[in-house]
N, C-alpha and C positions, 0 to 999 in steps of 0.2 A: 450240308444243311446249316451247319453252325456258321459257315462263312456268309451264307445268304442272310441269316439273322443279323450278323454283325453289320453287314452292308445296309440293311434296312434301318438299323438303329443309328446310323450316322446322321448327325444333325448339321444343318448348314449354319456355319458360324462366320459372321461378318466381322472381321477384326479392323475394319477401317482401311484407309488408303495408306500404304507405306510410302516412304520417300522415293523408292524406286518406281512405284506405280505413278506417283505424282510427276516425276520427271518424264516418264513414258507418255503420260497424258499430255503434258506440255509439248513434248517433242512432236506428237502426232498432230497437235493443233497449232504448231508454231506459226505457220503461214497466216492462219486466221487471227492469231494474237497480234502479229506484226501489222496486218491490214487494219485492224481496229485501232491500234495505237497510232499509226501514221495518219490514218484518216481523221481521227478526232483531234490530233495535234495540229494538223494542217488547217482544219476548220477553225480551231481556236486562234491560230496565228492570223488567218485571213480576217476573222471577225475583229480581233484586236487592232489590226492594221487599218480597218475601215472606221474605227472609232475616232472621233475628233479629239485632239490633245487638249489637256486642261492646263490652264495657266494659274500660277499661284504667286501673288504679290504680298510682300510683308512690310509692315511699318513697326519700328521699335519705339517704345516709350520708356522714359526714365521716371521712376517714382522716388520722391524725396520728401522728407518730413518738413513741416513748417515750424518745428521746435528749435529755437536757436539757443535757448539758455539751459539746455540739459546736456548730459554727457553723450559722447559719440555712440557708445554702446546702446544707450537708451534711444537715441535717434534712429539707429539702424533697426532695432527691434520694432520701433513704431512704424518705420518705413516699410519693413517686411510685412507687417500686418496690413498696412494700407495697400501694398502691392497685391496681397491675396484678395483684398476687397475689390480692387480694380479688375482682377481677372474675371470675377463674376459680374462686375458693374458694366463691362464692355458689352455683354450680351443681353443686358436688360432692355425691355421694350422701350423705356423712356429714351434710351440712346439710339437704338436701331430704328425705331419708328420715325424719329426726326430725320435721321439720315436717309431713310427710305423715301420720305416725302421730298427731300431736296434732290434725290437722285431719280425720282419718278419711277421707283420700283416697289415691289411688295415687301412688306416686313418679313414674310416667310422666306423670301429669296435671300435676303441678307442673313437671316438667322441660320438657314441651312448651310450656308457656304462660308461663314466666318468662323475662325477658330482663334483661341487665345491661350497662350502658355507663358510661363515664366522661364527666362533664359537661365538655365542651371539654377544656382543658388544666389543669383544677383538680384538687384532691384530693377532689372529691366524686364518689361513684358513685351511679348511679340504678338502682334495682331496680324493674322493672315487671311486672305480672301482668295477663293478659287473660282475661276470662271472659264467659260469656253472662249472668252474674248480677253486678249492681253490688255487692251486699253481699259476695259471695264474693271478688270482685277486691280489695276493700279489706282484708278479713279475711286472705286468703291472703298478700298481699304484706307486710303488717305482721308476720305470723307468721314468714315467711321471714327478714325483717330481724332479728327478735328471735333467731332461731336462729343467724344468722351471728355475732352477738355472743356468744351462749351457747357456741357451738362453739369460737370463737377463744379464749375465756377458760377453756375446760374443762381439767380436770386428770385425770390417770390415777389408778390405784389407789394409787400411792405418793405421791399429793398433789403430783405434779410437773406443770408445764404441758405440755399436749399440743403446743401450738404457741407456743413461747417468743417467736418473732419477731412474732407477731400479737397477743399479749396487750395489752389496753388501747389498741390502735391504731385502733379503729373505734367510732363512736357514731352513733346515729340523729340526723340533722339535722332532718328533718321527716317525720312519719308520714303515711301516706295517709289522707285523709278524704273525698276526692271522686274522681270518675273522668272520663275523657274517652270520648266515645261515637264509634264508627266504624261506618258502614254500608257495605254492598257495592253500593249502587244504581249509583253512578257507574262502578265497576269493571266490573260485569256489563253495563251499558249500552254501554260502550266495546268490551267483548269481543263483544257482539252486533252492534255496528256493523261491527267488523272482519270477523267471520264473514259478515255479510251482503254486504260488499264482495267478499270472496273467492268466495263462492258465485255472486254476480252475474257476476263476471269469468269464473268457470268455465263458467257457463251460456252466456255470450256466446261464449266460445272454442269450446265444443262445437257451438253453433248455427252458428258460422262454418265449422268444419271439416266439418260434415255437409251444409252447403249447397253443392251442386255446380252452382248456376246462376250465370251472370254477372249482375252487378247494374247494369252500365253499359257503354256503348260504350268508354269510356276504359279500363275494366278489360280488355276483350277486346283492345284494341290494345296495352296494356302487356304482357299475358301472352303473346299470340301473336305480337306484333311485326308485325301486319298491319293495314292501315287498314280501317275499316268503311266499305264503299261504300254500303250500303243496309240497311234493316231492314224486317221484315215486322210490321206492327202486329197486335195481337190483334183479331180480328173475330168478332163473335157474330152468327149468323144470326137472322133474324126469329122462326123457330119456337122457338129456344132462349129468346129474350126473352119470348115469349108463354107458354111452359111455366113460366118462373120466376114470371111474374105470376100465373098460375093457382094456383101453390102458395101 
């Protein structure tokens, strides 16, 4: 009687999934995991291969001060400030809209595909343009560089400089004549592999949650806190085996 009461008072305690259980779950679903991973990786690779390559052309420009009667350190500091100004100046509408009109493209197209950066800690700025066409990438970036100089040295109706501090401070160091090619194959392959891993883990988790059966005697003892005394093996009667053979 006392044993029966003790048995009735046993509570189901879920201690979570142990490392051993996790490895067992992964082992049971290993084929599904591999299928998800390989399938998504392959899709990502194929998708990346079908994407058109992008071409990037770059023009470098040298910034220098127009102060001749000051110390070298002062000239460098002034030129550095001017270089920082030109980095923003290149992407200003007044520069890009003029270039867009001459190239017969939209201002948004130029703005979205042009980038400007300073080369390390030098007075050189690098203008880059990315396009699906190698010819256009070279043509557009060179035109933008030309318009930077033209706009910086422009004058108003009174023949006065529009930007006195920028006049004569920038020149083309090297024009673009070639491009670098970038493809999306590796990027989309990695994205596919990551998605495949996530979907595989999601599938394993759902399969585990939906599985209401015990997979081992150890799992029963751990979850119920009771020793397994005996088990009933699966037994198939002779007629069942004969029926399967006939099918």
